LUMTORGU-140572 format. One record per residue (C-alpha): x, y, z; residue number from 1; residue in one letter. Coordinates in steps of 0.2 Angstrom, whole numbers, always signed. Each point is the difference from the previous one (the first is absolute). Last residue first. Layout:
BEGIN
node east->X; north->Y; up->Z; k->NUM; r->a
...
END
This chain:
BEGIN
node east->+53; north->+49; up->-42; k->407; r->x
node east->+15; north->+2; up->-12; k->406; r->x
node east->-5; north->-8; up->-16; k->405; r->x
node east->-19; north->+0; up->-1; k->404; r->x
node east->+0; north->+17; up->+7; k->403; r->x
node east->+11; north->+6; up->-14; k->402; r->x
node east->-10; north->-8; up->-13; k->401; r->x
node east->-16; north->+8; up->+7; k->400; r->x
node east->+8; north->+17; up->+1; k->399; r->x
node east->+4; north->-3; up->-18; k->398; r->x
node east->-18; north->-2; up->-4; k->397; r->x
node east->-4; north->+15; up->+11; k->396; r->x
node east->+11; north->+11; up->-10; k->395; r->x
node east->-6; north->-7; up->-16; k->394; r->x
node east->-18; north->+4; up->+4; k->393; r->x
node east->+4; north->+18; up->+4; k->392; r->x
node east->+11; north->+2; up->-16; k->391; r->x
node east->-14; north->-8; up->-11; k->390; r->x
node east->-13; north->+11; up->+8; k->389; r->x
node east->+11; north->+16; up->-3; k->388; r->x
node east->+3; north->-6; up->-18; k->387; r->x
node east->-19; north->-1; up->-3; k->386; r->x
node east->-2; north->+17; up->+6; k->385; r->x
node east->+14; north->+7; up->-10; k->384; r->x
node east->-7; north->-8; up->-16; k->383; r->x
node east->-17; north->+6; up->+3; k->382; r->x
node east->+6; north->+18; up->+2; k->381; r->x
node east->+10; north->-2; up->-16; k->380; r->x
node east->-14; north->-6; up->-9; k->379; r->x
node east->-12; north->+14; up->+6; k->378; r->x
node east->+13; north->+13; up->-4; k->377; r->x
node east->+2; north->-6; up->-18; k->376; r->x
node east->-19; north->-2; up->-1; k->375; r->x
node east->-3; north->+18; up->+6; k->374; r->x
node east->+15; north->+6; up->-11; k->373; r->x
node east->-10; north->-7; up->-15; k->372; r->x
node east->-15; north->+9; up->+7; k->371; r->x
node east->+8; north->+17; up->-3; k->370; r->x
node east->-9; north->+13; up->+11; k->369; r->x
node east->+0; north->+18; up->-6; k->368; r->x
node east->-17; north->+6; up->+6; k->367; r->x
node east->+5; north->+11; up->+14; k->366; r->x
node east->-9; north->-11; up->+13; k->365; r->x
node east->+8; north->-15; up->-9; k->364; r->x
node east->+17; north->+6; up->+4; k->363; r->x
node east->-4; north->-1; up->+18; k->362; r->x
node east->-4; north->-18; up->-2; k->361; r->x
node east->+17; north->-3; up->-10; k->360; r->x
node east->+10; north->+9; up->+14; k->359; r->x
node east->-8; north->-11; up->+13; k->358; r->x
node east->+4; north->-16; up->-10; k->357; r->x
node east->+18; north->+6; up->-1; k->356; r->x
node east->+1; north->+2; up->+19; k->355; r->x
node east->-7; north->-17; up->+1; k->354; r->x
node east->+13; north->-7; up->-11; k->353; r->x
node east->+13; north->+9; up->+11; k->352; r->x
node east->-6; north->-9; up->+15; k->351; r->x
node east->+0; north->-16; up->-9; k->350; r->x
node east->+18; north->+2; up->-5; k->349; r->x
node east->+5; north->+3; up->+18; k->348; r->x
node east->-10; north->-15; up->+6; k->347; r->x
node east->+8; north->-10; up->-14; k->346; r->x
node east->+17; north->+5; up->+7; k->345; r->x
node east->-4; north->-4; up->+18; k->344; r->x
node east->-7; north->-17; up->-5; k->343; r->x
node east->+14; north->-5; up->-11; k->342; r->x
node east->+13; north->+4; up->+14; k->341; r->x
node east->-10; north->-10; up->+12; k->340; r->x
node east->-1; north->-15; up->-12; k->339; r->x
node east->+19; north->+2; up->-3; k->338; r->x
node east->+3; north->-2; up->+19; k->337; r->x
node east->-11; north->-16; up->-1; k->336; r->x
node east->+10; north->-6; up->-15; k->335; r->x
node east->+16; north->+2; up->+9; k->334; r->x
node east->-6; north->-9; up->+15; k->333; r->x
node east->-8; north->-14; up->-10; k->332; r->x
node east->+16; north->-2; up->-10; k->331; r->x
node east->+11; north->-2; up->+15; k->330; r->x
node east->-12; north->-13; up->+7; k->329; r->x
node east->-1; north->-10; up->-16; k->328; r->x
node east->+19; north->+0; up->-1; k->327; r->x
node east->+2; north->-6; up->+18; k->326; r->x
node east->-13; north->-13; up->-3; k->325; r->x
node east->+9; north->-6; up->-15; k->324; r->x
node east->+17; north->+0; up->+8; k->323; r->x
node east->-8; north->-9; up->+15; k->322; r->x
node east->-7; north->-13; up->-11; k->321; r->x
node east->+17; north->-4; up->-8; k->320; r->x
node east->+8; north->-1; up->+17; k->319; r->x
node east->-13; north->-12; up->+7; k->318; r->x
node east->+1; north->-11; up->-16; k->317; r->x
node east->+19; north->+0; up->+2; k->316; r->x
node east->-1; north->-5; up->+18; k->315; r->x
node east->-13; north->-13; up->-4; k->314; r->x
node east->+11; north->-8; up->-13; k->313; r->x
node east->+15; north->-1; up->+12; k->312; r->x
node east->-11; north->-9; up->+12; k->311; r->x
node east->-6; north->-11; up->-14; k->310; r->x
node east->+18; north->-5; up->-4; k->309; r->x
node east->+4; north->-4; up->+18; k->308; r->x
node east->-16; north->-11; up->+1; k->307; r->x
node east->+4; north->-9; up->-16; k->306; r->x
node east->+18; north->-4; up->+7; k->305; r->x
node east->-8; north->-7; up->+16; k->304; r->x
node east->-13; north->-10; up->-10; k->303; r->x
node east->+14; north->-8; up->-10; k->302; r->x
node east->+9; north->-5; up->+16; k->301; r->x
node east->-16; north->-8; up->+6; k->300; r->x
node east->-3; north->-8; up->-17; k->299; r->x
node east->+16; north->-10; up->+0; k->298; r->x
node east->-7; north->-16; up->+7; k->297; r->x
node east->+13; north->-14; up->+2; k->296; r->x
node east->+1; north->-1; up->+19; k->295; r->x
node east->-17; north->+6; up->+4; k->294; r->x
node east->-2; north->-10; up->+17; k->293; r->x
node east->-16; north->-8; up->+5; k->292; r->x
node east->+2; north->-9; up->+17; k->291; r->x
node east->-9; north->-14; up->+8; k->290; r->x
node east->-4; north->-6; up->+17; k->289; r->x
node east->-9; north->-16; up->+3; k->288; r->x
node east->-10; north->-9; up->+14; k->287; r->x
node east->-3; north->-19; up->-3; k->286; r->x
node east->-14; north->-10; up->+7; k->285; r->x
node east->-2; north->-18; up->-4; k->284; r->x
node east->-14; north->-11; up->+7; k->283; r->x
node east->+3; north->-15; up->+11; k->282; r->x
node east->-8; north->-15; up->-6; k->281; r->x
node east->+11; north->-12; up->+11; k->280; r->x
node east->+11; north->+11; up->+10; k->279; r->x
node east->-1; north->-10; up->+16; k->278; r->x
node east->+1; north->-17; up->-7; k->277; r->x
node east->-13; north->-14; up->-5; k->276; r->x
node east->+1; north->-8; up->-17; k->275; r->x
node east->-12; north->-9; up->-12; k->274; r->x
node east->-12; north->+14; up->-2; k->273; r->x
node east->+12; north->+14; up->-5; k->272; r->x
node east->-8; north->+16; up->+4; k->271; r->x
node east->-3; north->+13; up->-13; k->270; r->x
node east->+11; north->+16; up->-2; k->269; r->x
node east->-7; north->+17; up->-4; k->268; r->x
node east->+14; north->+12; up->-6; k->267; r->x
node east->+0; north->+18; up->+7; k->266; r->x
node east->+13; north->+13; up->-7; k->265; r->x
node east->+2; north->+17; up->+8; k->264; r->x
node east->+6; north->+16; up->-6; k->263; r->x
node east->+10; north->+16; up->+3; k->262; r->x
node east->+8; north->+11; up->-14; k->261; r->x
node east->+13; north->+13; up->+0; k->260; r->x
node east->+3; north->+12; up->-15; k->259; r->x
node east->+17; north->+6; up->-4; k->258; r->x
node east->+4; north->+18; up->-3; k->257; r->x
node east->-2; north->+8; up->-17; k->256; r->x
node east->-18; north->+5; up->+5; k->255; r->x
node east->+7; north->+11; up->+14; k->254; r->x
node east->+12; north->+9; up->-12; k->253; r->x
node east->-14; north->+3; up->-13; k->252; r->x
node east->-11; north->+7; up->+14; k->251; r->x
node east->+14; north->+12; up->+4; k->250; r->x
node east->+2; north->+4; up->-18; k->249; r->x
node east->-19; north->+3; up->-2; k->248; r->x
node east->+0; north->+12; up->+15; k->247; r->x
node east->+14; north->+10; up->-8; k->246; r->x
node east->-11; north->+0; up->-16; k->245; r->x
node east->-15; north->+6; up->+9; k->244; r->x
node east->+11; north->+14; up->+7; k->243; r->x
node east->+4; north->+6; up->-18; k->242; r->x
node east->-19; north->-1; up->-4; k->241; r->x
node east->-3; north->+11; up->+15; k->240; r->x
node east->+13; north->+13; up->-5; k->239; r->x
node east->-7; north->-1; up->-18; k->238; r->x
node east->-18; north->+4; up->+8; k->237; r->x
node east->+8; north->+15; up->+9; k->236; r->x
node east->+4; north->+8; up->-17; k->235; r->x
node east->-18; north->-1; up->-6; k->234; r->x
node east->-5; north->+5; up->+17; k->233; r->x
node east->+9; north->+17; up->-1; k->232; r->x
node east->+12; north->+1; up->+15; k->231; r->x
node east->+14; north->+7; up->-12; k->230; r->x
node east->-11; north->+13; up->-6; k->229; r->x
node east->+0; north->+8; up->+18; k->228; r->x
node east->+16; north->+8; up->-4; k->227; r->x
node east->-10; north->+12; up->-13; k->226; r->x
node east->-7; north->+9; up->+15; k->225; r->x
node east->-11; north->+13; up->-9; k->224; r->x
node east->-4; north->+16; up->+9; k->223; r->x
node east->-18; north->+5; up->-4; k->222; r->x
node east->-4; north->+11; up->-14; k->221; r->x
node east->-4; north->+19; up->+2; k->220; r->x
node east->-15; north->+11; up->-6; k->219; r->x
node east->-11; north->-15; up->-3; k->218; r->x
node east->-6; north->-4; up->-18; k->217; r->x
node east->-19; north->+3; up->+0; k->216; r->x
node east->-14; north->-12; up->-4; k->215; r->x
node east->-17; north->+5; up->-5; k->214; r->x
node east->-17; north->-9; up->-3; k->213; r->x
node east->+4; north->-15; up->+12; k->212; r->x
node east->-7; north->-16; up->-8; k->211; r->x
node east->-15; north->-9; up->+6; k->210; r->x
node east->-1; north->-17; up->-7; k->209; r->x
node east->-16; north->-8; up->-6; k->208; r->x
node east->-1; north->-19; up->-1; k->207; r->x
node east->-1; north->-6; up->-18; k->206; r->x
node east->+14; north->-12; up->+0; k->205; r->x
node east->-8; north->-10; up->+15; k->204; r->x
node east->+13; north->-4; up->+13; k->203; r->x
node east->+17; north->-8; up->+2; k->202; r->x
node east->+8; north->+16; up->+7; k->201; r->x
node east->+13; north->+0; up->-15; k->200; r->x
node east->-15; north->-4; up->-10; k->199; r->x
node east->-8; north->+16; up->+5; k->198; r->x
node east->+15; north->+10; up->-6; k->197; r->x
node east->+1; north->-9; up->-17; k->196; r->x
node east->-19; north->+3; up->-3; k->195; r->x
node east->+2; north->+18; up->+4; k->194; r->x
node east->+14; north->+2; up->-12; k->193; r->x
node east->-11; north->-7; up->-14; k->192; r->x
node east->-14; north->+12; up->+6; k->191; r->x
node east->+11; north->+15; up->+0; k->190; r->x
node east->+7; north->-4; up->-17; k->189; r->x
node east->-17; north->-1; up->-7; k->188; r->x
node east->-4; north->+17; up->+8; k->187; r->x
node east->+16; north->+7; up->-7; k->186; r->x
node east->-6; north->-5; up->-17; k->185; r->x
node east->-16; north->+10; up->+3; k->184; r->x
node east->+10; north->+15; up->+5; k->183; r->x
node east->+11; north->+0; up->-15; k->182; r->x
node east->-15; north->-1; up->-11; k->181; r->x
node east->-8; north->+15; up->+9; k->180; r->x
node east->+16; north->+9; up->-2; k->179; r->x
node east->+1; north->-3; up->-19; k->178; r->x
node east->-18; north->+5; up->-2; k->177; r->x
node east->+3; north->+16; up->+9; k->176; r->x
node east->+14; north->+4; up->-12; k->175; r->x
node east->-12; north->-3; up->-14; k->174; r->x
node east->-12; north->+12; up->+8; k->173; r->x
node east->+13; north->+14; up->+2; k->172; r->x
node east->+6; north->-3; up->-18; k->171; r->x
node east->-18; north->+1; up->-6; k->170; r->x
node east->-3; north->+17; up->+9; k->169; r->x
node east->+16; north->+7; up->-8; k->168; r->x
node east->-5; north->-6; up->-17; k->167; r->x
node east->-17; north->+9; up->+2; k->166; r->x
node east->+11; north->+16; up->-1; k->165; r->x
node east->+3; north->+14; up->+13; k->164; r->x
node east->-2; north->+18; up->+1; k->163; r->x
node east->-16; north->+1; up->-10; k->162; r->x
node east->-12; north->+5; up->+14; k->161; r->x
node east->-9; north->-16; up->-1; k->160; r->x
node east->+16; north->-10; up->-2; k->159; r->x
node east->+7; north->+9; up->+16; k->158; r->x
node east->-15; north->-6; up->+10; k->157; r->x
node east->+3; north->-18; up->-6; k->156; r->x
node east->+18; north->+1; up->+4; k->155; r->x
node east->-3; north->+6; up->+18; k->154; r->x
node east->-12; north->-15; up->+2; k->153; r->x
node east->+13; north->-11; up->-7; k->152; r->x
node east->+13; north->+7; up->+13; k->151; r->x
node east->-12; north->-4; up->+14; k->150; r->x
node east->-2; north->-18; up->-7; k->149; r->x
node east->+19; north->-1; up->-2; k->148; r->x
node east->+1; north->+4; up->+19; k->147; r->x
node east->-13; north->-13; up->+4; k->146; r->x
node east->+10; north->-13; up->-10; k->145; r->x
node east->+16; north->+5; up->+9; k->144; r->x
node east->-8; north->-2; up->+17; k->143; r->x
node east->-6; north->-17; up->-5; k->142; r->x
node east->+17; north->-5; up->-7; k->141; r->x
node east->+8; north->+5; up->+17; k->140; r->x
node east->-13; north->-11; up->+9; k->139; r->x
node east->+3; north->-15; up->-11; k->138; r->x
node east->+19; north->+3; up->+2; k->137; r->x
node east->-2; north->+0; up->+19; k->136; r->x
node east->-11; north->-16; up->-1; k->135; r->x
node east->+14; north->-9; up->-10; k->134; r->x
node east->+14; north->+6; up->+11; k->133; r->x
node east->-9; north->-6; up->+16; k->132; r->x
node east->-4; north->-17; up->-7; k->131; r->x
node east->+19; north->-2; up->-5; k->130; r->x
node east->+4; north->+6; up->+17; k->129; r->x
node east->-11; north->-14; up->+8; k->128; r->x
node east->+8; north->-13; up->-12; k->127; r->x
node east->+17; north->+5; up->+6; k->126; r->x
node east->-5; north->-1; up->+18; k->125; r->x
node east->-9; north->-17; up->-2; k->124; r->x
node east->+16; north->-7; up->-9; k->123; r->x
node east->+12; north->+7; up->+13; k->122; r->x
node east->-11; north->-8; up->+14; k->121; r->x
node east->+0; north->-16; up->-10; k->120; r->x
node east->+19; north->+0; up->-2; k->119; r->x
node east->+3; north->+3; up->+18; k->118; r->x
node east->-12; north->-14; up->+5; k->117; r->x
node east->+8; north->-12; up->-13; k->116; r->x
node east->+17; north->+4; up->+7; k->115; r->x
node east->-5; north->-4; up->+18; k->114; r->x
node east->-8; north->-16; up->-6; k->113; r->x
node east->+15; north->-5; up->-10; k->112; r->x
node east->+10; north->+3; up->+16; k->111; r->x
node east->-9; north->-14; up->+8; k->110; r->x
node east->+6; north->-12; up->-13; k->109; r->x
node east->+18; north->+3; up->+7; k->108; r->x
node east->-5; north->-3; up->+18; k->107; r->x
node east->-9; north->-16; up->-6; k->106; r->x
node east->+16; north->-6; up->-9; k->105; r->x
node east->+9; north->+3; up->+17; k->104; r->x
node east->-13; north->-10; up->+9; k->103; r->x
node east->+3; north->-15; up->-12; k->102; r->x
node east->+18; north->+1; up->+3; k->101; r->x
node east->-2; north->+1; up->+19; k->100; r->x
node east->-12; north->-15; up->+0; k->99; r->x
node east->+12; north->-10; up->-10; k->98; r->x
node east->+14; north->+4; up->+12; k->97; r->x
node east->-11; north->-5; up->+15; k->96; r->x
node east->-2; north->-17; up->-9; k->95; r->x
node east->+18; north->-2; up->-3; k->94; r->x
node east->+6; north->+4; up->+18; k->93; r->x
node east->+6; north->-17; up->+5; k->92; r->x
node east->+2; north->-11; up->-16; k->91; r->x
node east->-15; north->-7; up->-7; k->90; r->x
node east->-9; north->-15; up->+8; k->89; r->x
node east->-4; north->-16; up->-9; k->88; r->x
node east->-14; north->-11; up->+7; k->87; r->x
node east->-1; north->-19; up->-3; k->86; r->x
node east->-13; north->-13; up->+4; k->85; r->x
node east->+2; north->-19; up->-5; k->84; r->x
node east->-13; north->-14; up->+1; k->83; r->x
node east->+5; north->-18; up->-4; k->82; r->x
node east->-11; north->-15; up->-3; k->81; r->x
node east->+0; north->-19; up->+4; k->80; r->x
node east->+18; north->-5; up->+6; k->79; r->x
node east->+1; north->-18; up->+4; k->78; r->x
node east->+6; north->-5; up->+17; k->77; r->x
node east->+13; north->+2; up->+14; k->76; r->x
node east->+15; north->-8; up->-10; k->75; r->x
node east->-6; north->+9; up->-16; k->74; r->x
node east->-10; north->-6; up->-14; k->73; r->x
node east->-4; north->+11; up->-14; k->72; r->x
node east->-19; north->+1; up->-5; k->71; r->x
node east->-2; north->-1; up->-18; k->70; r->x
node east->-13; north->+14; up->-4; k->69; r->x
node east->+8; north->+10; up->+13; k->68; r->x
node east->-12; north->+15; up->+3; k->67; r->x
node east->+8; north->+18; up->+0; k->66; r->x
node east->-7; north->+16; up->+7; k->65; r->x
node east->+9; north->+17; up->-2; k->64; r->x
node east->-2; north->+17; up->+9; k->63; r->x
node east->+10; north->+15; up->-5; k->62; r->x
node east->-3; north->+16; up->+9; k->61; r->x
node east->-1; north->+15; up->-12; k->60; r->x
node east->+13; north->+13; up->+3; k->59; r->x
node east->-2; north->+12; up->+14; k->58; r->x
node east->-11; north->+16; up->+0; k->57; r->x
node east->+2; north->+18; up->+2; k->56; r->x
node east->+2; north->+3; up->-19; k->55; r->x
node east->-19; north->+1; up->-3; k->54; r->x
node east->-4; north->+10; up->+15; k->53; r->x
node east->+12; north->+14; up->-6; k->52; r->x
node east->-8; north->-2; up->-17; k->51; r->x
node east->-14; north->+10; up->+7; k->50; r->x
node east->+10; north->+16; up->-1; k->49; r->x
node east->+1; north->-3; up->-19; k->48; r->x
node east->-18; north->-1; up->-1; k->47; r->x
node east->-4; north->+14; up->+11; k->46; r->x
node east->+12; north->+11; up->-10; k->45; r->x
node east->-8; north->-5; up->-16; k->44; r->x
node east->-17; north->+4; up->+7; k->43; r->x
node east->+6; north->+17; up->+5; k->42; r->x
node east->+7; north->+3; up->-18; k->41; r->x
node east->-16; north->-5; up->-8; k->40; r->x
node east->-10; north->+11; up->+12; k->39; r->x
node east->+10; north->+15; up->-5; k->38; r->x
node east->-3; north->-4; up->-18; k->37; r->x
node east->-19; north->-2; up->+3; k->36; r->x
node east->-2; north->+18; up->+7; k->35; r->x
node east->-13; north->-1; up->+14; k->34; r->x
node east->+8; north->+6; up->+16; k->33; r->x
node east->+14; north->+10; up->-7; k->32; r->x
node east->-12; north->+8; up->-12; k->31; r->x
node east->-12; north->+4; up->+14; k->30; r->x
node east->+13; north->+8; up->+11; k->29; r->x
node east->+6; north->+10; up->-15; k->28; r->x
node east->-17; north->+6; up->-4; k->27; r->x
node east->-3; north->+5; up->+19; k->26; r->x
node east->+16; north->+10; up->+0; k->25; r->x
node east->-6; north->+9; up->-16; k->24; r->x
node east->-16; north->+5; up->+9; k->23; r->x
node east->+10; north->+6; up->+15; k->22; r->x
node east->+11; north->+10; up->-10; k->21; r->x
node east->-15; north->+9; up->-9; k->20; r->x
node east->+1; north->+15; up->+10; k->19; r->x
node east->+17; north->+5; up->-6; k->18; r->x
node east->+14; north->+6; up->+12; k->17; r->x
node east->+11; north->-16; up->-2; k->16; r->x
node east->-3; north->-8; up->-17; k->15; r->x
node east->+18; north->-6; up->-3; k->14; r->x
node east->+1; north->-6; up->+18; k->13; r->x
node east->-15; north->-11; up->-3; k->12; r->x
node east->+10; north->-8; up->-13; k->11; r->x
node east->+12; north->-9; up->+11; k->10; r->x
node east->-13; north->-1; up->+14; k->9; r->x
node east->-8; north->-16; up->-6; k->8; r->x
node east->+17; north->-9; up->+0; k->7; r->x
node east->+3; north->+4; up->+18; k->6; r->x
node east->-18; north->-5; up->+5; k->5; r->x
node east->+2; north->-17; up->-9; k->4; r->x
node east->+17; north->-3; up->+8; k->3; r->x
node east->-8; north->+3; up->+17; k->2; r->x
node east->-14; north->-12; up->-4; k->1; r->x
END
């Protein structure tokens, strides 16, 4: 439960200060509880953990029964049948070594659960930002369509007084058609993303999702402790796998030791009817001790060599994965900083576009408006608004990656 709470907080930190933080928290909790992939890894962990009980056993007990078809005669009587029982025992500590080895495999498998939970939270967060961006773009398109309608009204008035042509009106209408088309396409994209989001929570694809209407980039970014990257569960998993190989080698050494067996033979003997002495018909009981010694078996030496190679392999894999994660982290940090720069630049451009729009409106009062300029300014304004949304979305997506890597 503690791990789950920590994972849930990873992306709540990104949303601190917003009223929808609690709603996102509940969505994350729902996903962690219901996502099939998480359940899959949890079941795998339980299955591997259950193997501890499987290996905590002795070899099968051997029981044999034989009947003498031709009864051999002995001094004390004829032998009728024989019963043998034998139990081999592994070398001291072998069973506990098996348990330790299987437990180490379970520990490595547990890291898969932690990784899957982090990935799920990252996927939910990224999908949420996609939904936000689509909704925000739809809102911007609606505002621009309404703006073009206002310009259309102005153009119609100018046509009536001979200060504009019908072509200007048609251009404004065609531009509205383009924006309505873009808005309709965005709606289809929203529905597709909504399906993806709901399936991460393992619920009906048509479940409505309340998305925040506005996101702002915080004034300052939190300090990033890049040293914590080395404790990422994707890297810890390789440490656990390395340890499992160590346990495997300890088990290999134990299994290369002799096995000792204890047994008992019982032979039923019938009495000799023609004789009378003390041991007449006395059954035979013979305790036995046996050893199983791997004298000519090279597989244990080969297993030792394989374990050494596998440890080197895990070390190489860990280093390669660390390099990839470090590159991903550095890229995310730089991309997030770039997103802030883009957002600030687009805000300045948008402010200037608004000023240009104000100048055009004032020009209309003097009867000198140029509707080609109107369309140009509207397209620039829309471009800057969409770029703003994209920059904000990218900022939070990169924050998601950073949180996945270092929290």
